[in-house]
MILO-477962 format. One record per residue: residue in three letters; x, y, z of N, C-alpha, C, O, CB in turn. Coordinates in Angstrom, 3 decimals, always signed. Glycine has a CB too. Layout:
ATOM; r; n.X; n.Y; n.Z; ca.X; ca.Y; ca.Z; c.X; c.Y; c.Z; o.X; o.Y; o.Z; cb.X; cb.Y; cb.Z
ATOM; Ala; X; Y; Z; X; Y; Z; X; Y; Z; X; Y; Z; X; Y; Z
...
end
This chain:
ATOM; r; n.X; n.Y; n.Z; ca.X; ca.Y; ca.Z; c.X; c.Y; c.Z; o.X; o.Y; o.Z; cb.X; cb.Y; cb.Z
ATOM; Met; +44.893; +106.982; +54.439; +43.754; +106.300; +54.023; +43.197; +105.334; +54.887; +42.038; +105.415; +55.292; +43.986; +105.728; +52.899
ATOM; Tyr; +43.962; +104.434; +55.183; +43.342; +103.574; +56.350; +43.634; +104.373; +57.686; +44.504; +105.227; +57.858; +44.045; +101.971; +56.432
ATOM; Asn; +42.679; +103.883; +58.614; +42.824; +104.339; +59.931; +44.059; +103.505; +60.481; +44.081; +102.288; +60.667; +41.452; +104.147; +60.780
ATOM; Gln; +45.067; +104.402; +60.699; +46.326; +103.934; +61.314; +46.196; +104.601; +62.601; +45.621; +105.689; +62.644; +47.700; +104.297; +60.514
ATOM; Pro; +46.710; +104.021; +63.743; +46.932; +104.798; +64.923; +48.132; +105.737; +64.611; +49.083; +105.421; +63.896; +47.195; +103.867; +66.183
ATOM; Pro; +47.984; +106.804; +65.172; +49.128; +107.605; +65.137; +50.371; +107.113; +65.909; +50.458; +106.606; +67.027; +48.755; +108.865; +65.607
ATOM; Gln; +51.457; +107.459; +64.841; +52.689; +106.768; +65.342; +53.364; +107.764; +66.559; +53.455; +108.985; +66.431; +53.806; +106.513; +63.982
ATOM; Gln; +53.808; +107.022; +67.737; +54.237; +107.813; +68.797; +55.638; +108.384; +68.257; +56.398; +107.689; +67.581; +54.323; +106.953; +70.194
ATOM; Glu; +55.899; +109.661; +68.603; +57.301; +109.927; +68.267; +58.353; +109.708; +69.249; +58.073; +109.874; +70.437; +57.418; +111.204; +67.886
ATOM; Lys; +59.425; +109.389; +68.938; +60.317; +108.859; +69.987; +60.890; +110.224; +70.624; +61.314; +111.182; +69.978; +61.544; +107.802; +69.353
ATOM; Pro; +60.817; +110.115; +71.991; +61.596; +111.297; +72.671; +63.027; +111.386; +72.509; +63.763; +110.416; +72.691; +61.410; +111.280; +74.090
ATOM; Gln; +63.500; +112.702; +72.120; +64.857; +112.857; +71.880; +65.444; +113.151; +73.242; +65.013; +114.015; +74.006; +65.145; +113.946; +70.828
ATOM; Ser; +66.385; +112.415; +73.454; +67.096; +112.717; +74.843; +68.437; +113.331; +74.564; +68.948; +113.365; +73.445; +67.321; +111.357; +75.763
ATOM; Asn; +68.921; +113.767; +75.559; +70.341; +114.431; +75.430; +71.325; +113.549; +76.169; +72.269; +113.920; +76.866; +70.396; +115.969; +76.067
ATOM; Asp; +70.954; +112.377; +75.907; +72.009; +111.239; +76.684; +73.153; +111.329; +75.679; +73.075; +111.068; +74.478; +71.365; +109.406; +76.856
ATOM; Pro; +74.297; +111.766; +76.397; +75.584; +111.683; +75.411; +76.202; +110.357; +75.056; +76.982; +110.188; +74.119; +76.726; +112.442; +76.007
ATOM; Tyr; +75.732; +109.320; +75.992; +76.195; +108.060; +75.785; +75.387; +107.099; +74.939; +75.698; +105.920; +74.769; +76.390; +107.537; +76.978
ATOM; Gly; +74.235; +107.746; +74.378; +73.436; +106.986; +73.415; +72.872; +105.604; +73.935; +72.637; +104.710; +73.123; +74.294; +106.743; +72.192
ATOM; Gly; +72.647; +105.423; +75.323; +71.955; +104.451; +75.907; +73.154; +103.359; +76.342; +72.846; +102.290; +76.868; +70.787; +103.906; +74.885
ATOM; Gln; +74.427; +103.695; +76.097; +75.383; +102.804; +76.701; +75.304; +103.123; +78.283; +74.668; +104.015; +78.845; +76.902; +103.036; +76.052
ATOM; Pro; +76.236; +102.011; +78.894; +76.196; +102.089; +80.499; +77.077; +103.485; +80.558; +77.976; +103.907; +79.831; +76.999; +100.554; +81.452
ATOM; Gln; +76.535; +103.934; +81.547; +77.498; +105.177; +82.142; +78.592; +104.945; +83.064; +78.525; +104.113; +83.969; +76.705; +106.147; +82.903
ATOM; Pro; +79.659; +105.724; +82.822; +80.908; +105.505; +83.622; +80.395; +106.020; +85.169; +79.380; +106.688; +85.366; +82.332; +106.466; +82.930
ATOM; Pro; +81.253; +105.593; +86.115; +81.044; +106.125; +87.502; +81.081; +107.544; +87.687; +81.889; +108.176; +87.006; +81.994; +105.608; +88.374
ATOM; Tyr; +80.361; +108.135; +88.475; +80.124; +109.571; +88.696; +81.639; +109.933; +88.969; +82.450; +109.292; +89.638; +78.989; +109.957; +89.991
ATOM; Gly; +81.840; +111.269; +88.198; +83.065; +111.991; +88.050; +83.914; +111.666; +87.064; +84.838; +112.397; +86.709; +83.744; +111.945; +89.089
ATOM; Gln; +83.613; +110.395; +86.496; +84.624; +110.055; +85.410; +84.218; +110.056; +84.263; +83.036; +109.769; +84.074; +85.190; +108.929; +85.493
ATOM; Gln; +85.036; +110.366; +83.197; +84.489; +110.545; +81.857; +84.975; +109.192; +80.937; +86.031; +108.606; +81.177; +85.068; +112.051; +81.212
ATOM; Pro; +84.152; +108.833; +79.974; +84.381; +107.534; +79.247; +85.799; +107.555; +78.583; +86.486; +108.566; +78.438; +83.235; +107.298; +78.116
ATOM; Tyr; +86.105; +106.387; +78.235; +87.448; +106.254; +77.768; +87.466; +107.006; +76.448; +86.569; +106.879; +75.615; +87.893; +104.743; +77.626
ATOM; Gly; +88.537; +107.806; +76.287; +88.809; +108.507; +75.250; +88.168; +109.831; +74.907; +88.323; +110.462; +73.861; +88.649; +107.748; +74.374
ATOM; Gln; +87.326; +110.198; +76.084; +86.581; +111.552; +76.208; +87.206; +112.423; +77.371; +87.177; +112.048; +78.543; +84.964; +111.300; +76.520
ATOM; Gln; +87.778; +113.627; +76.955; +88.135; +114.406; +78.075; +87.112; +115.464; +78.025; +86.484; +115.738; +77.003; +89.604; +114.934; +78.055
ATOM; Pro; +86.946; +116.123; +79.306; +86.117; +117.447; +79.402; +86.559; +118.564; +78.452; +87.725; +118.829; +78.161; +86.202; +118.030; +80.851
ATOM; Tyr; +85.645; +119.072; +78.087; +86.006; +120.466; +77.154; +87.028; +121.118; +77.743; +86.880; +121.509; +78.901; +84.826; +121.585; +77.000
ATOM; Gly; +88.260; +121.351; +77.038; +89.330; +122.352; +77.399; +90.422; +121.478; +78.147; +91.521; +121.963; +78.414; +88.728; +123.629; +78.380
ATOM; Gln; +90.160; +120.469; +78.402; +91.157; +119.762; +79.262; +92.071; +118.660; +78.121; +91.621; +117.979; +77.200; +90.208; +118.836; +80.631
ATOM; Gln; +93.346; +118.798; +78.556; +94.162; +117.870; +77.942; +94.367; +116.585; +78.843; +94.420; +116.579; +80.073; +95.461; +118.540; +77.607
ATOM; Pro; +94.468; +115.540; +78.030; +94.704; +114.151; +78.877; +95.822; +114.348; +79.677; +96.763; +115.047; +79.301; +94.978; +112.814; +77.992
ATOM; Gln; +95.787; +113.718; +80.878; +96.989; +113.756; +81.788; +97.874; +112.595; +81.504; +97.379; +111.470; +81.562; +96.585; +113.737; +83.291
ATOM; Gln; +98.946; +112.723; +81.247; +100.069; +111.755; +81.044; +100.339; +111.007; +82.265; +99.943; +111.394; +83.365; +101.340; +112.440; +80.605
ATOM; Tyr; +100.924; +110.074; +82.107; +101.475; +109.044; +83.159; +102.595; +109.823; +83.976; +103.345; +110.521; +83.294; +102.149; +107.614; +82.393
ATOM; Gly; +102.779; +109.795; +85.177; +103.702; +110.557; +85.998; +103.794; +111.911; +86.004; +104.852; +112.499; +86.232; +104.823; +110.216; +85.774
ATOM; Gln; +102.602; +112.532; +85.731; +102.695; +114.060; +85.852; +101.298; +114.051; +86.714; +100.308; +113.329; +86.592; +102.735; +115.078; +84.212
ATOM; Tyr; +101.584; +115.128; +87.641; +100.512; +115.295; +88.662; +100.194; +117.016; +88.653; +101.023; +117.921; +88.557; +101.099; +114.654; +90.292
ATOM; Gln; +99.005; +117.097; +88.759; +98.484; +118.511; +88.728; +99.078; +119.420; +89.939; +99.329; +118.765; +90.951; +96.852; +118.467; +88.820
ATOM; Tyr; +99.312; +120.633; +90.004; +99.754; +121.343; +91.062; +99.085; +121.161; +92.081; +97.868; +121.346; +92.046; +99.832; +122.520; +90.881
ATOM; Gly; +99.695; +120.772; +93.176; +99.125; +120.419; +94.615; +99.000; +118.983; +95.037; +98.988; +118.598; +96.206; +97.753; +120.960; +94.754
ATOM; Gln; +98.885; +118.057; +93.719; +98.716; +116.829; +93.890; +100.116; +116.057; +94.324; +101.177; +116.466; +93.853; +98.096; +116.368; +92.675
ATOM; Gln; +100.096; +115.081; +95.110; +101.188; +114.152; +95.375; +101.157; +112.923; +94.913; +100.071; +112.348; +94.994; +101.385; +114.001; +96.575
ATOM; Pro; +102.111; +112.316; +94.417; +102.413; +110.831; +94.048; +101.637; +110.006; +94.931; +100.875; +109.149; +94.485; +103.946; +110.421; +94.177
ATOM; Tyr; +101.806; +110.240; +96.291; +101.127; +109.340; +97.097; +100.103; +109.623; +97.742; +99.982; +110.779; +98.147; +101.766; +108.900; +97.854
ATOM; Gly; +99.016; +108.583; +98.036; +97.778; +108.900; +98.572; +97.965; +109.127; +99.967; +99.027; +109.175; +100.587; +96.788; +107.892; +98.321
ATOM; Gln; +96.660; +109.278; +100.431; +96.356; +109.625; +101.954; +96.923; +108.665; +102.939; +97.253; +108.964; +104.087; +94.826; +109.663; +102.231
ATOM; Gly; +97.008; +107.493; +102.399; +97.575; +106.349; +103.439; +99.065; +106.494; +103.530; +99.594; +106.093; +104.568; +97.240; +104.749; +102.939
ATOM; Tyr; +99.794; +106.997; +102.613; +101.260; +107.327; +102.828; +101.491; +108.536; +103.881; +102.330; +108.503; +104.782; +101.916; +107.732; +101.393
ATOM; Asp; +100.761; +109.420; +103.663; +100.786; +110.827; +104.617; +100.387; +110.212; +106.082; +101.002; +110.663; +107.048; +99.475; +112.200; +104.050
ATOM; Met; +99.397; +109.214; +106.296; +99.029; +108.699; +107.387; +100.279; +107.913; +107.937; +100.683; +108.092; +109.086; +97.810; +107.919; +107.166
ATOM; Gln; +100.829; +107.096; +107.122; +102.149; +106.274; +107.523; +103.282; +107.282; +108.024; +103.971; +107.086; +109.025; +102.761; +105.382; +106.162
ATOM; Arg; +103.373; +108.386; +107.180; +104.519; +109.382; +107.578; +104.325; +109.982; +109.109; +105.227; +110.173; +109.925; +104.526; +110.692; +106.464
ATOM; Ala; +102.825; +110.243; +109.292; +102.448; +110.873; +110.577; +102.737; +109.808; +111.784; +103.248; +110.207; +112.830; +100.836; +111.326; +110.527
ATOM; Leu; +102.416; +108.545; +111.608; +102.433; +107.640; +112.519; +104.053; +107.251; +112.775; +104.457; +106.874; +113.876; +101.496; +106.479; +112.046
ATOM; Ala; +104.795; +107.377; +111.762; +106.163; +107.034; +111.766; +106.839; +108.344; +112.727; +107.705; +108.188; +113.587; +106.770; +106.894; +110.069
ATOM; Ala; +106.387; +109.278; +112.449; +106.963; +110.467; +113.185; +106.704; +110.397; +114.803; +107.424; +111.060; +115.550; +106.279; +111.835; +112.572
ATOM; Gln; +105.763; +109.659; +115.265; +105.376; +109.548; +116.632; +106.056; +108.419; +117.227; +106.167; +108.373; +118.452; +103.928; +109.418; +116.787
ATOM; Lys; +106.586; +107.381; +116.393; +107.106; +106.394; +117.021; +108.346; +106.579; +117.771; +109.252; +107.349; +117.455; +107.231; +105.506; +116.203
ATOM; Ser; +108.304; +105.614; +119.052; +109.449; +105.838; +120.162; +110.141; +104.643; +120.388; +109.540; +103.583; +120.563; +108.924; +106.315; +121.558
ATOM; Tyr; +111.625; +104.755; +120.400; +112.280; +103.400; +120.750; +112.701; +103.305; +122.216; +113.491; +102.420; +122.545; +113.563; +103.154; +119.861
ATOM; Val; +112.259; +104.094; +123.038; +112.753; +104.062; +124.457; +112.396; +102.705; +125.208; +113.177; +102.149; +125.981; +112.119; +105.287; +125.253
ATOM; Ser; +111.180; +102.258; +124.906; +110.980; +100.962; +125.458; +111.655; +99.744; +124.749; +111.757; +98.696; +125.388; +109.574; +100.750; +125.503
ATOM; Ser; +112.048; +99.805; +123.674; +112.826; +98.901; +122.941; +114.140; +98.960; +123.627; +114.620; +97.849; +123.854; +112.894; +99.227; +121.435
ATOM; Ala; +114.878; +100.030; +124.033; +115.863; +100.194; +124.468; +115.702; +99.424; +125.954; +116.565; +98.633; +126.335; +116.173; +101.598; +124.339
ATOM; Val; +114.898; +99.633; +126.494; +114.805; +99.004; +128.049; +114.833; +97.549; +127.820; +115.502; +96.849; +128.581; +113.333; +99.419; +128.967
ATOM; Ile; +114.135; +96.995; +126.788; +113.922; +95.541; +126.502; +115.400; +94.833; +126.212; +115.829; +93.742; +126.588; +112.874; +95.380; +125.156
ATOM; Ile; +116.012; +95.867; +125.402; +117.366; +95.346; +124.783; +118.408; +95.428; +126.075; +119.370; +94.669; +126.191; +117.934; +96.402; +123.353
ATOM; Phe; +118.118; +96.307; +126.878; +119.128; +96.322; +128.212; +118.950; +94.999; +128.903; +119.893; +94.257; +129.181; +118.764; +97.590; +129.373
ATOM; Val; +117.739; +94.756; +129.153; +117.518; +93.499; +129.975; +117.985; +92.098; +129.191; +118.399; +91.108; +129.794; +115.895; +93.420; +130.344
ATOM; Leu; +117.865; +92.177; +127.940; +118.450; +91.327; +126.995; +119.893; +91.013; +127.228; +120.412; +89.907; +127.374; +118.291; +91.888; +125.725
ATOM; Tyr; +120.523; +92.378; +127.237; +122.023; +92.236; +127.430; +122.598; +91.702; +128.786; +123.700; +91.203; +129.009; +122.615; +93.565; +127.226
ATOM; Leu; +121.538; +91.948; +129.639; +122.014; +91.458; +131.028; +121.989; +90.114; +131.123; +122.821; +89.521; +131.810; +121.237; +91.952; +132.147
ATOM; Phe; +121.094; +89.523; +130.487; +120.792; +87.822; +130.517; +121.462; +87.054; +129.324; +122.189; +86.072; +129.476; +119.061; +87.469; +130.380
ATOM; Phe; +121.111; +87.651; +128.048; +121.449; +86.915; +126.971; +122.280; +87.910; +126.022; +121.647; +88.632; +125.252; +120.159; +86.295; +126.318
ATOM; Trp; +123.647; +87.966; +126.058; +124.413; +88.996; +125.260; +124.287; +88.982; +123.854; +124.122; +90.017; +123.208; +125.767; +88.902; +125.499
ATOM; Leu; +124.369; +87.669; +123.266; +124.140; +87.623; +122.014; +122.640; +87.849; +121.172; +122.598; +88.356; +120.052; +124.634; +86.492; +121.827
ATOM; Pro; +121.659; +87.467; +121.784; +120.360; +87.795; +121.269; +120.047; +89.649; +121.676; +119.247; +90.332; +121.036; +119.158; +86.578; +122.100
ATOM; Gly; +120.761; +90.094; +122.683; +120.590; +91.471; +122.991; +120.991; +92.230; +121.763; +120.241; +93.043; +121.222; +121.399; +91.893; +124.228
ATOM; Leu; +122.460; +91.876; +121.244; +123.138; +92.389; +120.091; +122.374; +92.414; +119.024; +122.212; +93.434; +118.354; +124.239; +91.732; +119.774
ATOM; Ile; +121.723; +91.061; +118.717; +121.038; +90.967; +117.367; +119.611; +91.721; +117.395; +119.067; +92.057; +116.343; +120.829; +89.371; +116.965
ATOM; Phe; +119.112; +91.935; +118.498; +117.765; +92.749; +118.556; +118.230; +94.255; +118.607; +117.551; +95.041; +117.946; +116.776; +92.342; +119.964
ATOM; Asn; +119.131; +94.671; +119.198; +119.731; +96.130; +119.063; +120.214; +96.326; +117.661; +120.246; +97.516; +117.350; +120.988; +96.401; +120.086
ATOM; Val; +120.552; +95.596; +116.839; +120.811; +96.141; +115.656; +119.761; +96.046; +114.913; +119.724; +96.806; +113.946; +121.827; +95.667; +115.066
ATOM; Met; +118.762; +95.229; +115.101; +117.607; +95.021; +114.341; +116.845; +96.286; +114.642; +116.290; +96.782; +113.661; +116.839; +93.679; +114.690
ATOM; Tyr; +116.706; +96.889; +115.748; +115.894; +98.028; +116.230; +116.468; +99.067; +115.555; +115.752; +99.812; +114.886; +115.862; +98.271; +117.742
ATOM; Ile; +117.896; +99.268; +115.638; +118.649; +100.435; +115.009; +118.247; +100.543; +113.508; +117.951; +101.639; +113.033; +120.277; +100.234; +115.143
ATOM; Asn; +118.234; +99.345; +112.725; +117.856; +99.210; +111.337; +116.446; +100.071; +111.145; +116.304; +101.020; +110.374; +117.692; +97.569; +110.954
ATOM; Asp; +115.528; +99.564; +111.949; +114.070; +99.937; +112.004; +114.039; +101.284; +112.328; +113.317; +101.959; +111.595; +113.230; +99.145; +112.998
ATOM; Ala; +114.710; +101.960; +113.361; +114.814; +103.334; +113.592; +115.332; +104.260; +112.352; +115.024; +105.436; +112.156; +115.711; +103.469; +114.752
ATOM; Asn; +116.225; +103.414; +111.537; +116.714; +104.279; +110.322; +115.760; +104.386; +109.311; +115.688; +105.323; +108.515; +117.942; +103.747; +109.667
ATOM; Lys; +114.869; +103.199; +109.362; +113.949; +103.228; +108.266; +112.963; +104.190; +108.722; +112.584; +105.032; +107.908; +113.337; +101.851; +107.894
ATOM; Thr; +112.494; +104.195; +109.888; +111.561; +105.286; +110.331; +111.726; +106.753; +110.053; +110.788; +107.491; +109.752; +111.496; +105.220; +111.637
ATOM; Lys; +113.237; +107.208; +110.199; +113.728; +108.186; +110.163; +113.726; +108.668; +108.618; +113.524; +109.850; +108.340; +114.878; +108.038; +110.838
ATOM; Arg; +113.933; +107.813; +107.760; +113.891; +108.073; +106.281; +112.528; +108.351; +105.993; +112.222; +109.245; +105.204; +114.409; +106.901; +105.397
ATOM; Met; +111.549; +107.530; +106.674; +109.907; +107.799; +106.177; +109.522; +109.115; +106.742; +108.832; +109.845; +106.029; +108.714; +106.589; +106.789
ATOM; Ser; +109.839; +109.481; +107.814; +108.911; +110.551; +108.686; +109.864; +111.860; +108.552; +109.323; +112.953; +108.718; +108.617; +110.039; +110.555
ATOM; Gly; +111.237; +111.808; +108.264; +112.016; +112.900; +108.074; +112.706; +113.360; +109.217; +113.590; +114.209; +109.112; +111.308; +113.866; +107.578
ATOM; Gln; +112.327; +112.797; +110.461; +113.089; +113.201; +111.676; +113.281; +112.078; +112.407; +112.570; +111.086; +112.246; +112.451; +114.225; +112.513
ATOM; Thr; +114.430; +112.140; +113.431; +114.772; +111.026; +114.224; +113.960; +110.877; +115.282; +113.598; +111.768; +116.051; +116.024; +111.059; +114.659
ATOM; Pro; +113.620; +109.494; +115.315; +112.465; +109.262; +116.432; +113.019; +109.084; +117.711; +114.208; +108.768; +117.746; +111.566; +108.005; +116.181
ATOM; Ser; +112.393; +109.223; +118.798; +112.908; +109.295; +120.468; +113.542; +108.107; +120.581; +113.107; +107.213; +119.855; +111.696; +109.395; +121.740
ATOM; Gly; +114.398; +107.866; +121.250; +115.117; +106.643; +121.808; +116.206; +105.985; +120.853; +116.852; +105.016; +121.250; +114.042; +105.550; +122.141
ATOM; Val; +116.359; +106.422; +119.837; +117.517; +106.040; +118.976; +118.878; +106.307; +119.682; +119.724; +105.416; +119.604; +117.462; +106.838; +117.623
ATOM; Gly; +119.172; +107.451; +120.365; +120.308; +107.494; +121.031; +120.568; +106.447; +122.052; +121.731; +106.117; +122.283; +120.382; +108.660; +121.557
ATOM; Cys; +119.599; +105.914; +122.664; +119.630; +105.007; +123.733; +120.050; +103.634; +123.112; +120.701; +102.811; +123.755; +118.236; +104.962; +124.478
ATOM; Leu; +119.650; +103.445; +121.860; +119.911; +102.123; +121.269; +121.404; +102.289; +120.580; +121.877; +101.280; +120.057; +118.663; +101.691; +120.131
ATOM; Tyr; +122.044; +103.316; +120.558; +123.346; +103.508; +120.019; +124.158; +103.474; +121.378; +125.188; +102.803; +121.435; +123.506; +104.921; +119.094
ATOM; Ile; +123.745; +104.130; +122.381; +124.697; +103.959; +123.406; +124.582; +102.605; +123.908; +125.630; +102.093; +124.303; +124.541; +104.942; +124.480
ATOM; Leu; +123.493; +101.907; +123.972; +123.486; +100.366; +124.296; +124.424; +99.638; +123.572; +125.164; +98.902; +124.224; +122.186; +99.710; +124.027
ATOM; Leu; +124.568; +99.689; +122.230; +125.303; +99.180; +121.371; +126.834; +99.490; +121.540; +127.655; +98.577; +121.451; +124.789; +99.564; +120.205
ATOM; Val; +127.180; +100.689; +121.767; +128.672; +100.888; +121.992; +128.940; +100.386; +123.474; +129.948; +99.701; +123.645; +129.137; +102.526; +121.786
ATOM; Leu; +128.262; +100.621; +124.374; +128.693; +100.061; +125.707; +128.668; +98.639; +125.857; +129.172; +98.150; +126.867; +127.896; +100.569; +126.748
ATOM; Asn; +128.081; +97.820; +124.871; +128.090; +96.396; +125.029; +129.131; +95.853; +123.968; +129.639; +94.747; +124.149; +126.601; +95.779; +124.831
ATOM; Ile; +129.407; +96.508; +123.022; +130.620; +96.209; +122.179; +131.826; +96.607; +122.722; +132.712; +95.753; +122.676; +130.557; +96.799; +120.916
ATOM; Leu; +132.126; +97.759; +123.265; +133.407; +98.242; +123.703; +134.002; +97.009; +124.637; +135.054; +96.465; +124.304; +133.234; +99.729; +124.534
ATOM; Pro; +133.360; +96.639; +125.693; +134.129; +95.501; +126.413; +134.714; +94.090; +125.716; +135.629; +93.361; +126.099; +133.195; +95.060; +127.443
ATOM; Leu; +133.852; +93.989; +124.568; +134.506; +92.893; +123.562; +135.411; +93.149; +122.822; +136.143; +92.212; +122.503; +133.765; +92.382; +122.716
ATOM; Ile; +135.693; +94.519; +122.279; +136.882; +94.822; +121.665; +137.944; +94.944; +122.524; +139.056; +94.615; +122.111; +136.789; +95.905; +120.954
ATOM; Ile; +137.779; +95.452; +123.913; +138.940; +95.728; +124.802; +139.345; +94.247; +125.163; +140.528; +94.014; +125.410; +138.556; +96.720; +126.179
ATOM; Cys; +138.378; +93.208; +125.205; +138.948; +91.729; +125.668; +139.805; +91.145; +124.506; +140.845; +90.495; +124.615; +137.650; +90.588; +126.014
ATOM; Phe; +139.148; +91.512; +123.366; +139.973; +91.077; +122.063; +141.347; +91.560; +122.032; +142.318; +90.886; +121.690; +139.324; +91.597; +120.756
ATOM; Met; +141.367; +93.087; +122.512; +142.666; +93.740; +122.333; +143.651; +92.940; +123.364; +144.788; +92.591; +123.048; +142.561; +95.426; +122.654
ATOM; Ala; +143.086; +92.712; +124.579; +143.762; +92.129; +125.663; +144.479; +91.029; +125.409; +145.647; +90.861; +125.762; +142.976; +91.840; +126.605
ATOM; Val; +143.558; +89.975; +124.573; +144.054; +88.786; +124.202; +144.799; +88.763; +123.019; +145.420; +87.728; +122.778; +143.118; +87.941; +124.121
ATOM; Ala; +144.867; +89.756; +122.182; +145.945; +89.998; +121.119; +147.266; +90.533; +121.845; +148.381; +90.105; +121.549; +145.409; +91.121; +119.974
ATOM; Gly; +147.038; +91.527; +122.840; +148.167; +91.837; +123.297; +148.998; +90.871; +123.981; +150.190; +90.913; +123.678; +147.978; +92.764; +123.972
ATOM; Val; +148.672; +90.086; +124.757; +148.933; +88.789; +125.590; +149.736; +87.987; +124.478; +150.828; +87.488; +124.749; +147.418; +87.928; +126.179
ATOM; Gly; +149.184; +87.882; +123.269; +149.772; +86.844; +122.185; +150.780; +87.552; +121.703; +151.706; +86.835; +121.323; +148.823; +86.343; +120.978
ATOM; Leu; +150.961; +88.751; +121.567; +152.076; +89.313; +120.700; +153.200; +89.426; +121.659; +154.333; +89.224; +121.222; +151.731; +90.761; +119.984
ATOM; Phe; +153.023; +89.746; +123.003; +154.070; +90.216; +123.817; +154.359; +88.924; +124.643; +155.285; +88.960; +125.453; +153.670; +91.548; +124.699
ATOM; Gly; +153.666; +87.849; +124.498; +153.999; +86.555; +125.508; +153.483; +86.912; +126.632; +152.661; +87.819; +126.758; +155.526; +86.149; +125.793
ATOM; Asp; +154.054; +86.036; +127.767; +153.667; +86.002; +129.009; +152.305; +86.166; +129.248; +151.873; +86.144; +130.400; +154.308; +86.827; +129.649
end
């Protein structure tokens, strides 16, 4: 009856979020899973996925390339001038080499040099102790 302006129809959208903020690209909103997928439980990984990220793989690759030859040369020089610091650093480098071996799965180069230096520098100490103990036991 009255001259009323025609009411505008609200356009119907296919927005599944109903005007709510949308989650980042590739993620589903909380509580919704894509059709046909079961929610992934904590601690379960899809086939081919690893529990560690790309950074872990990079650490393993770098650990596989690590060498202890230069460390063995430094320790040799330390043993020449300062016996006790050389021994301490030798043990520290051997522990680091074992950690690298566990991470990479293979023995890094130069570890044999570290063990040889350790044996060659502890062996005279053991011989001296045995000589002192032998003199003390047998007199004269």
